[in-house]
C-alpha positions in Angstrom: -70.7 -27.8 -39.1 -68.4 -30.6 -37.8 -67.9 -31.5 -34.2 -64.8 -30.1 -32.7 -62.6 -32.5 -30.6 -60.9 -30.7 -27.7 -57.6 -32.5 -27.1 -54.2 -31.8 -25.6 -51.1 -31.6 -27.6 -49.9 -34.8 -26.1 -53.2 -36.5 -27.1 -52.7 -35.0 -30.6 -49.2 -36.7 -30.9 -50.7 -40.0 -29.6 -53.4 -39.9 -32.2 -51.0 -39.1 -35.0 -48.8 -42.0 -33.9 -51.8 -44.4 -33.8 -52.8 -43.2 -37.3 -49.3 -43.8 -38.6 -49.2 -47.3 -37.0 -52.7 -48.2 -38.4 -51.9 -47.2 -42.0 -48.5 -48.8 -42.1 -48.0 -51.7 -39.8 -51.4 -52.8 -38.9 -52.8 -52.4 -42.5 -50.1 -54.8 -43.8 -51.0 -57.3 -41.0 -54.6 -57.3 -41.9 -53.7 -57.6 -45.6 -51.5 -60.6 -44.9 -54.3 -62.1 -42.8 -56.9 -61.4 -45.6 -54.5 -63.1 -48.2 -53.9 -66.1 -46.1 -57.6 -66.6 -45.6 -58.3 -66.4 -49.2 -56.0 -69.3 -49.7 -58.1 -71.7 -47.8 -60.5 -72.1 -50.6 -64.3 -71.5 -51.0 -65.0 -68.0 -49.8 -68.7 -68.6 -49.1 -68.0 -71.0 -46.4 -64.6 -69.6 -45.1 -64.9 -68.3 -41.7 -61.3 -67.1 -41.5 -62.0 -64.9 -44.7 -65.1 -63.4 -43.0 -63.0 -62.8 -39.8 -60.3 -61.0 -41.8 -62.9 -59.0 -43.7 -64.4 -57.9 -40.5 -61.0 -57.0 -39.2 -60.2 -55.0 -42.2 -63.6 -53.2 -41.8 -62.8 -52.4 -38.2 -59.4 -51.1 -39.0 -60.5 -48.8 -41.8 -63.3 -47.6 -39.4 -60.7 -46.7 -36.9 -58.5 -45.0 -39.3 -61.5 -42.8 -40.5 -62.4 -42.1 -36.9 -58.8 -41.0 -36.0 -58.5 -38.9 -39.2 -61.8 -37.2 -38.4 -60.6 -36.3 -34.8 -57.3 -34.9 -36.3 -59.1 -32.9 -38.8 -61.4 -31.3 -36.3 -59.0 -31.3 -33.2 -58.9 -28.1 -31.1 -55.7 -28.0 -28.9 -56.7 -27.0 -25.3 -53.4 -26.6 -23.7 -53.9 -22.7 -23.6 -56.4 -22.9 -20.8 -60.1 -22.1 -20.9 -61.2 -21.8 -24.5 -57.8 -20.5 -25.5 -57.7 -17.8 -22.9 -55.3 -17.5 -20.1 -58.2 -17.5 -17.5 -56.8 -20.8 -15.9 -53.9 -18.9 -14.5 -56.3 -16.5 -12.8 -57.9 -19.3 -10.9 -60.8 -20.1 -13.2 -61.6 -23.7 -14.0 -61.2 -24.6 -17.8 -60.0 -27.3 -20.0 -56.5 -28.6 -19.2 -56.9 -27.6 -15.6 -56.6 -29.7 -12.5 -59.2 -29.0 -9.9 -59.1 -29.9 -6.1 -62.6 -30.1 -4.7 -64.3 -31.2 -1.4 -67.5 -33.0 -1.4 -69.6 -30.8 0.9 -71.8 -33.6 2.3 -69.0 -36.2 2.9 -66.1 -33.8 3.5 -63.9 -35.8 1.0 -61.3 -34.1 -1.0 -60.6 -35.2 -4.6 -58.4 -34.1 -7.5 -59.6 -34.0 -11.0 -58.3 -33.1 -14.4 -60.8 -31.3 -16.8 -60.1 -32.7 -20.3 -61.8 -33.0 -23.7 -64.1 -35.9 -24.3 -61.5 -37.7 -26.2 -59.3 -38.0 -23.1 -61.9 -38.6 -20.5 -61.1 -41.4 -18.1 -63.3 -41.2 -15.0 -61.6 -44.1 -13.1 -58.4 -42.1 -13.3 -60.2 -38.8 -12.4 -59.9 -37.3 -15.9 -63.3 -35.8 -16.3 -64.8 -34.6 -19.8 -65.9 -31.0 -20.1 -69.0 -32.4 -21.6 -69.9 -34.3 -18.3 -72.3 -33.0 -15.8 -69.3 -32.5 -13.4 -67.2 -30.9 -16.1 -69.9 -28.5 -17.4 -70.7 -27.4 -13.7 -67.0 -26.7 -13.1 -66.1 -24.8 -16.2 -65.7 -21.0 -15.6 -65.8 -21.3 -11.6 -63.2 -20.1 -9.3 -61.5 -21.1 -6.0 -64.2 -20.9 -3.2 -67.1 -21.5 -5.4 -69.6 -24.1 -4.3 -70.8 -25.9 -7.3 -73.9 -28.1 -7.6 -73.7 -31.2 -9.9 -76.7 -33.2 -11.0 -75.8 -36.9 -10.6 -77.8 -40.1 -10.7 -77.8 -40.1 -6.9 -79.2 -36.6 -6.8 -77.5 -33.2 -6.5 -73.9 -33.2 -5.2 -72.2 -30.1 -3.9 -68.6 -29.6 -4.3 -66.4 -26.7 -3.0 -63.5 -25.8 -5.3 -60.3 -25.6 -3.2 -57.7 -25.0 -5.9 -57.3 -24.6 -9.6 -54.0 -25.4 -11.3 -53.0 -25.2 -14.9 
């Protein structure tokens, strides 16, 4: 069975736009670069040609990757696994969670997203991460233990918003 990619409808649109760009504009640019490199002569000693072929391989690899994601995408805008549990205060995909680090008494805000949209530096945490897995299905007031490289970290869930 193929892996499902949990993404928001906004990310779906971004991927569709990227695919369109890759298959039209970018593919023409790479083809032109390849054509130009061929004109430099002997292909066995032509570093520009090798570079253009590598660029073409990377392009086709990215096209295949985006097509695979789109083919197996599951839209997560509807809350936890497609159920409206998020509105009842449960943590799920697409939710924003305000948590308090119990040890340091620090408050942070995190968005729980699919792995394709994760960006930890910007507080967008994957549901596949230890933090995301620990949070899914919990509710306001729960104290959640997360296994981290520095040891177990405890977070209290202060609020959950869809």
